[in-house]
N, C-alpha and C positions, 0 to 999 in steps of 0.2 A: 464558798466554791472550793473545788478540789485543788489541792496544791501538791504537786508531786516532785519535790526536790530530788535531784539525782536521776531523773527520768533518762532513759537511754542506756543505763547500766543494767542490763538485762538480768532479772531475778532468776530466770530459767530459760534455757534454750528450748525451742519447740522441737519435737521429734523430727528426725530426717524424713523428708517426703511431705512435710506439712504444707509447704507451698503448693505442691502438686494437687493437694486435696482442697484447696481454697474454693469456697462457693461465693457467688455474688448474686444478690437479688437484681432483677433486670428492670425494675421500675417501681414507681410508687405503688402500682397495683399489679401489673403483669408479672414483674419479676417475682414478687411474693407468691404469685400463683404458678408461673411456669417453672421456676427453679425449686421453690419450696415444695410444691405439691404436684407439679406437672409430670414428673417422671419421664419415662422413655419417649412418649409420643411427642411432647414438646421439645425434648432434648435433641432428637434427631433433626427436627425442623430448624432448631436454633443453630445447629452446627454450620449450616450454610448461610443463614440470614445474619449471623452475628460476626462474620468474618470482617466486615467493613464498618463495624460500629465505631463511632468517634471515641477517641481516647484522649486523656490529658496526662501530663507528666507530674509525678509526685516527688521527683528527686529534689525539688526546691525545698521541701520540708526537712528541717534539720532534726536528726534523730535525737540529739540532746534536748530538744524542746518538745519531745513527745513522750507519752507514757510508755512504760516498758510493755512489751508484748506479754500477754498473759500466758502462763504455762498451759499445756494441754492443747486440745484441738477445737475448743469452742470458738465461734466466729462472731465478730461484730461488724455490721455493714451500715454505713451512713447512707440513707436513702433520701433524696431531695426531689420534690416536685417543683420544677422551675417554670417561670413565665417570662414574657418580655413586656412587662407592664410599663417600663420606661419608654417603650416603643409603641404604646397603645395596644399591646398584646398582638402586634402584627407578626411577631416571630419571623422577621425578615432576615435574621442571621441565626446560625446555629451556635450552641455554646462553644463548640470547638473554634469557630471563627472569631469568637471574642477572646480567645487565649493566644498568647505568644507561644513560640516553640518551647520556651523555658518554663511554661506552666503558669506564667503571671498574666493577670487580667490586662487587656489592652485599654488604653484610654477610650472613653466613650462607649464601653460595654453596656448592654441594655438588659441583661437577664438578672432576675431576682429569684430567691428561693421562697416559694409560697407555702411549702410544706416540708417539715423536717422530722425524720423518723430514724431511730436506731433499731435495726433488726438484729436480734441475738439468736444464734443457732447453737444449740447445746452440743457438747462434744460427742455425745452418742447419736446425734442427728435425729433424735426422736421428739424434740421440743423446739418450738419457735416462739419468740416473743417479739412484739413490735411496740416500741415505746415512743410516743409522740412528744415533741417539745414545741409548745406554742411559739409561733413566729415572733410574737411581741415580748417574749421572755427577756428580761433585762439582765444582761450578763457581761463580763469582760470579753472584749472582742480581740481576736488575734489575727495577724496578717499571714501571708503565704509562707513565711519563714518561722512562724511561731512566736513572733514578738507581739507583746500586748499593745493595743492601740486605744485604750480607754474602754468605757462602758457604753453599751447601746442595745437596741433590740437585736436579738440573735440573728435575724435575717439580714442584718447589715453586714455580717461577716462574708456571706456569699456575694452580696451586691457590691461590696467595696474591694474584696480580696479574692473573689473567685472560689473555685472548688477547694483549693488548698487552704484558703483562709477559713472556709466552713469546717473542714476537717480539723484544723488546729483548734478552732473555737470550741467545737463539740468535745474534742479530746481533753481540753483543759477543764471544761465543765464537768465531765463525767469521770475523768481519770481512767478512761478506757481507750486502748489503741483501736482505731478504726482499721480493720484489716482490708476493707474495700469500700469503695464509694460508687454509687450509681445515681445518675440524674436523668429524669424523664421530663422532656418538654410537655406542657399540658396538651399540645396538639396530639401527642401520642395517646394520651388518656382518652380523648374524644374518639380517636380512631379505634381503640380497643373496644370501647362500649358498642360502637357501630358494628364491629366485626362479629360480636356474639349476639347481635340482634337486640341489644338493650338489657338493662338491669331493672328488675322490679323492686321498688321500694315503697314503704308505707309512711305517709305523712300524717301524724296524729291530729293536727289541727291546722286550719288555714292561716297563712301569714303572708305578709308582703315584704319583699326585699327591696328597700328603697335605692340601694346602690346599683343593683342590676335591673331594677324596674320590672321585677317578676313577681307575680302572685302565685303562691303555691297552695293548691286546694287540698283539703283533707281527703285522705283515701290512698288507694294504690296507684302508682304511676310506673310505666315502663320508660326508663330514661336512657337515652343514647346520644352520642355526639355532643353538640353544643349544650343541649338541655341537661345532660349528665354533668358536664363541667360546671354549669351554673349552680347545680344542686350542691356539689361538694365544696364550692367556693363561697356559698352563702354564709354570711355572718351578721347581716342586718335584718331586723324585724323579729329577732328572737332575743330572749333575755340573757342567754349564756354566751353570746359573742363567739370568740375564738374557740372556747371549749365545746360549744355546740357544734361548731364546724369540724373540730377534730373528731367528735363522735360520728358525724355524718360521713367524713372521709373514711374512717376506719370501718364503719358499717358497710359503706359502698364497696370498699376493697373486699370485705368478707363476701358480699353478695356477688361481686364480679368474679372472685375466685371460683365460686360454685358454678357460675355460668360457664366459665372457661373450662372447667373440669367436668362439665356435664357430658353424658354419653353422646348427645346430639352434636356437640361441638367437636369432641375428639374424633368422632367417626365421620365427620364431614371434611374432606381434604381442603375444599375451598375456604370454609370458615376457619379451619386450623391455620392455613397459610396466611389468611388475612390478619389473624390475631398475631402471629409471629412477626409478620412484616410491620405491623403497626408499632411493635416494640422496637425492632431493629432500626427503623427509620428515625426514631425520635429519642435515641438513647446515647448517653455519654458515660463512659466508665473510666476508672483509673487504669494506668498503663500496665498494671500487674495482672490485669484480667486476660485470660486466654479462652478460646473456644473449648479446649479440652477441660479446662477448669469447670466451666459451667455444666458441661455434659456429665462429667465425673460426679460432681456433687448432686446434680439433679437425680442421678440414679441412686446415690447413697441416701437421699432424703425422700425417696418415692413413697415411703410408708406414712409420711406426715399428712394428715387430713386438715381441711379448712377448720374444722371444729376444734382442732388441737392447737391452733394458733391463739396465743394470748395477746389481745390488744389492750394497751393501757396508756395513760398520760403521766408524765413526770409529776410528782407531788407538788401542789401549789400551797403558798402561804395563805394565811387568813388575815385580812382580806386578800383576794387574789389580784386585785387591780390597784395600781398606784400611779404616781406621776414621776416622771424623770425630771432632773434639774432643768431641762429645757421646756418642761410643761407637757411633753408627750404622755399619752396614756400608755402604760406598760403592764405586763404581767409579771408577778413576783413569784419566783420559785422558792419552795421551802427547802433551804439548804441542808438542814439536818436530815430530814426525811429522804431527800434526794440522794444524799451520800449513802444512806442505808440501802436504797434501791440499787445504786450503781455498784456498791460493794458486793451485793448479792449477784448482780449480773457478772461482775468480774470473777466471782467464785462459781459461776455456772449453777446458781441456785435460785432461779427466778420463781419456780413453783413454791419453794419454801417461803420466799418473800410474800407471795400472795396468800399463803396460809397464815402467816404471822400478821398480815395487814389486810384483814377482810374489808376495810374501808377504802382500799386502794381504788383509784379511778380506772376501773376496768370496764371495757365495753360490755354493755348489757344485751338483752334480747333484741332481735332485729326490729320488732315493732315498737320498741321503747325509744328508738332514736328519732328525734324531731327532724 
């Protein structure tokens, strides 16, 4: 795992005005579309819709327990898809309501992070990379103040220590400063797919998900609402478990981006407003986020297309699966290869990493995803 002694002693100060140009993705799917690729049309709609988005405090994180900010203007955003599994997925409370004013998790909080991604935006604003970390990855867990709390599955960081614990855990794992964080409740994901009229996906072969009691038939399907959520959360009935689910999630995001950026959606005021509202109503962001930030960066990255976004998964060890001391099934990250990846991200050279590592777990063609 990454070890950054002396973190907080900044190697290089960011240029003046850097904070003003910060960009934040707005959800597991929509933010990567609206901000990365949405450009002006979505940006103007977001200006009003995002004024009342829930925010959490990051001041509790101690700077000496964080990696140094990288020089230059590349950005790293931690994106979480959250659920209320401990409450039977009823989502009876918001993430904000589970937080105290000081940014610490309340007792009895119910939200968990079902999906974990690091979105990297290059300094020239022409390249975007999205790196998924399997939720069962076995790593050191850090609390809201950056203190180590033992080893566990990485999704335990958010479940036990909230947004700030998730930030600290991912920062220690990657040695990357997370410039921003966005969290989308899964209810928002359902609403987004309904707003665009569904997303068309191809399922190569029929399989049965015993956990959700759903049979998925071979062929093309138009998925929206609850059905879309079931699809991206499926991990039973297939041989690749969490890795297959990550591919489905990344592919669905890719397809959702295309639907959201289609001419029919952008030119339809009602559809556009529904999409923006579905984001704003289910979003929680860090307190450094401002409406001007998102609109400014949305404009700066307006030239990025869906096909230019690189989706990949953090390198895994061989074998990928193992057992924790308590007997739980876990996913094992390849530490050496992962450090190579994160170093390239830190140096804003993700494209070079992919050229040097042709076997990297990068998302393939749309019809290749189970």
